C-alpha positions, 0 to 999 in steps of 0.5 A: 553600681560600677561603670561596667553596668551603666548601660541605658535601657528603655522601660520595655527593654528592662522589662523583657530582659527581666522576664528573659533572665527569670525564664532562663533561671527557672523553667517553670516561668512562662508568659501568656497573653494577647500578642505577647509572642510574635508581636512581643507585646503591644507595649514591648514587654515581651519582645524577643522572648518567642525566639529565645524560648519558643511557643511552649513558654511564650503563648499567644492567646485569643481575646479571652481575658477570663480564659487565659487569666483563669488558665494562669491561676490554675497553672500557678496553683499546680506549681508553675510561675506564669506571667499573664499580660492583660493588655490594658488595665481598663479591660479588667472588668472582663475578667474581674471574677478571676482576679478578685475572687480567685487569684486574690483569694485562693491562698487565703481560702485554702488555709495557705495550702495553695500558693499562687506564684503568678504575675498579672502584668498590665499597661496603665496610664494616659497622655497619648489620646487613647480615650476613656477605655484605654487610658486609666491607671486604676491603682486603687481598684486593685490596691483595695482588695487583700490578697495581691501585691500591687506595684507600679514602677517609675524607672527602667531600673525599678521595672527590671528589679521589681519584675524579677522580684514579682516573678520570684514572689509566691503570692500573686502580683499585679504589675502595672507598667506605664505606657509612657515609661516604656520608651516606645518609638511609636509614642512620644518618647520622654527622658524618664523612659530611659535609664541605667539598668544593670545587665545582671539580674537583681531585685527591688523590694515590692513593698518599699517606697523610695525617696527620690529627692530629699527636702525639708519644706513639703512632702510630695507623694506620687507614683509613675508619671506623677513622681516625675511630674513632682520631681520637675516641680521640685526642681523649679521650687528649689530655684525659689528656695523651697525644698520639696521631698519627693516620694515614689510610692512604687508599691500600691499594696502594701503601702509603705506607711513608714517612709511617708510618715517619716517624711511628713514628720520632717516637712510638716506638709503633704501633697499627694498626686495621682493619675487615678481618679480623685474619689476613693483613690490612692490619694485618699488612702495616703491622706488618711494614713497621715491624718490618722498617724501624724495629724499634729505634725501638719502645718497645713491641710493635706492636698490631693491632686488627681483626675477629677471624677470624669472619664478620661477625654479623647481630646488631647486638649481635654486630656491634658486638662484633667491630668495633673502636671508639674505646673499644677504641683508647683502652684499647689506647693506655693499655696500651702507654703504660704498658709 
């Protein structure tokens, strides 16, 4: 990356820029969803698009998730490349039939004759006191079913590059952006929500994890906010002579098993951290992969850190209590290193 491209953008700006560049490149790309036009998306992912492309290509919809996601599926089947924003991932139950029985399966059930090049974009994550119906991530709910790629970028750079890849992808992609990483003025802005993003268009693979910090003593696997929590824990551990390798999954499905296994074979210890629920979740899948394919490389039991099996509380104190954080990761690394 040369110095001319080292400009800083928030996650929301990176997302809207990626979409705008793809809309300029390909007239088949359009956006639809609740408040995506004049408002620019409640989390800023479509800001400025209406002025650039007009109401034909940036379409506000009624509160009718089943209808507009079904419309996007039909448009994709006919050769367009829609981006449909499901405002909160928590609302997926309203339109589950369209997502799981149509979007995910039409390509397979048509014998490959019908492609569905569409992006289902949705906001995930807690940490800002929005209670049980607006604070989930639900990574595993989407990663569980075949037929869709499911991605969850953790940086503005990856948000732009992976959105560009998602729009160009001929298979349906569930694109999960974390609210806290959008860098919005009305939320508590965190350092990780701003990063270097090149002005030119570029792609980031939809199926590759990234080693964001190399280490030799323990592997910590996270995604989105938990990647950043793991990195903060690793900084603290480094000062005490413990070398932690941090992997940002980026892709929930397909899961980049090779990167995880290569790391565990080097460090011989594994902690998996998730902002989803503990049971039947992403942490269980990563742990199972390592247990099946690298069990005898381990020098300590695998540890999973995630939200306990309770709805996410509205109370700020209780929400912080259930969300994993850097301190919890730090303590767990110290424990398994001592085994």
